[in-house]
C-alpha positions as CSV (number, residue, x, y, z in Angstrom):
1,M,187.3,94.2,122.3
2,L,185.2,97.3,123.0
3,L,183.2,97.2,126.2
4,S,180.2,99.5,126.8
5,E,178.5,100.1,130.0
6,W,175.1,98.6,130.3
7,S,172.3,100.9,131.5
8,P,168.8,99.7,132.4
9,G,167.3,103.3,131.3
10,S,168.7,102.8,127.7
11,A,167.5,99.2,127.4
12,F,164.0,100.3,128.4
13,S,164.2,103.1,126.0
14,E,165.2,100.8,123.3
15,L,162.4,98.3,124.3
16,R,159.9,101.2,124.2
17,R,161.0,102.3,120.7
18,E,160.8,98.9,119.5
19,M,157.1,98.5,121.0
20,D,156.1,101.8,119.6
21,R,157.4,101.0,116.1
22,L,155.3,97.6,116.3
23,F,152.3,99.3,117.6
24,D,152.6,102.1,115.0
25,G,152.5,99.4,112.2
26,Y,149.5,97.9,113.5
27,L,147.4,100.8,115.1
28,G,149.2,103.9,114.0
29,T,147.9,107.0,112.2
30,N,147.7,108.0,108.6
31,G,148.0,111.6,108.3
32,G,146.3,112.3,111.6
33,R,143.6,109.9,110.9
34,A,143.4,106.5,112.8
35,R,144.1,103.6,110.4
36,P,141.1,101.2,109.9
37,A,140.8,98.5,112.7
38,G,140.1,95.9,110.2
39,F,138.8,94.8,106.8
40,P,136.9,96.3,105.2
41,A,138.1,99.8,105.7
42,L,134.9,101.9,106.3
43,N,134.0,105.6,106.0
44,V,130.7,106.6,107.8
45,W,129.0,110.1,107.5
46,E,125.6,111.6,107.9
47,D,123.3,114.4,106.9
48,G,120.0,115.2,108.4
49,D,118.1,112.1,107.3
50,N,120.6,109.4,106.4
51,L,123.7,107.8,107.5
52,Y,126.1,106.7,104.8
53,A,128.9,104.1,104.8
54,E,131.5,103.2,102.1
55,A,133.6,99.9,102.3
56,E,136.4,99.1,99.7
57,I,136.1,95.4,99.0
58,P,137.6,94.9,95.7
59,G,137.3,91.3,94.3
60,V,134.2,90.3,96.4
61,P,131.2,89.8,94.3
62,M,127.8,90.9,95.5
63,E,126.6,87.3,96.0
64,D,129.5,86.7,98.5
65,L,128.3,89.8,100.7
66,E,126.0,90.0,103.5
67,I,125.0,93.1,105.2
68,Y,123.1,93.5,108.5
69,V,121.7,96.7,110.3
70,V,119.9,96.2,113.5
71,G,119.1,99.4,115.5
72,N,122.5,101.2,115.4
73,E,124.7,98.2,114.6
74,L,126.0,97.8,111.1
75,T,127.6,94.4,110.1
76,V,129.5,93.6,106.8
77,K,130.2,90.1,106.0
78,G,131.7,88.5,103.0
79,Q,134.5,86.3,101.3
80,R,137.1,86.8,99.0
81,K,137.8,83.6,97.2
82,P,141.2,82.8,95.8
83,A,141.7,82.5,92.1
84,D,142.2,79.0,91.0
85,Q,145.9,78.4,91.6
86,E,146.4,74.9,90.4
87,G,149.7,74.7,88.5
88,I,151.0,78.0,89.3
89,V,153.9,79.3,91.5
90,C,153.0,82.0,93.7
91,H,155.9,84.5,94.6
92,R,153.9,87.0,96.7
93,Q,150.6,87.1,98.1
94,E,149.7,90.4,99.8
95,R,145.9,90.4,99.3
96,G,144.0,88.8,102.1
97,M,141.7,85.9,101.2
98,G,138.9,84.2,103.0
99,S,136.0,85.1,105.2
100,F,135.9,88.5,106.8
101,S,133.2,90.2,109.1
102,R,133.3,93.9,110.3
103,S,130.8,95.4,112.8
104,L,130.5,98.7,114.2
105,T,128.1,101.0,116.2
106,L,126.6,103.9,114.2
107,P,125.9,107.2,115.8
108,S,122.1,106.9,115.6
109,D,119.5,104.0,115.0
110,V,118.6,103.2,111.4
111,D,115.3,102.2,109.8
112,S,116.7,98.7,108.6
113,E,113.7,98.3,106.1
114,K,114.8,101.2,104.0
115,V,118.7,100.6,103.8
116,Q,120.0,100.5,100.4
117,A,123.2,98.8,99.2
118,K,125.1,99.5,95.9
119,L,128.3,97.7,94.7
120,C,130.2,99.7,92.1
121,N,134.0,99.1,91.0
122,G,134.7,97.4,94.3
123,V,133.2,100.0,96.5
124,L,130.2,99.2,98.7
125,T,127.9,102.1,99.3
126,L,125.2,102.1,101.8
127,T,122.5,104.6,102.3
128,M,120.9,104.1,105.8
129,P,117.8,106.2,106.7
130,K,117.8,107.2,110.2
131,A,115.0,105.9,112.4
132,E,112.2,108.5,112.9
133,A,113.2,109.1,116.5
134,A,116.8,109.8,115.4
135,R,116.0,112.3,112.9
136,P,116.3,116.1,113.7
137,K,112.8,117.7,114.1
138,R,111.9,121.4,113.8
139,I,110.4,122.7,117.0
140,E,107.7,125.3,116.6
141,I,108.1,128.3,118.9
142,K,104.8,129.7,120.3
143,T,104.5,133.1,121.5
144,T,102.8,134.0,124.8
């Protein structure tokens, strides 16, 4: 029988490696970018007048989606319903089913009356006009 000396330092190092592996799988990075914190994955960007968001939601019909914008808070809710599975044997199910809700704080307030939503090929695209107070304004310079 081969005996090895137990070392608390190596035990903690092993525990740390396992914890890092666990959290990297859940909260890790993907090419230097943070992995999404939930479903659906969202991209948000802006130009001078609008904020934009894209969400990948394949298999979710438009009638099963709800979108709310209040001030600078965006919420996307929906439900992906399972296919009729009566009389089948499922060997693997990796796609999530059921209700989801994702909320995030936007970088500026939005005029919620003018938000436009489009669903095409499983990608939800939102165009959210910035509130007037959040839009860049050109300041006239006066000479003295």
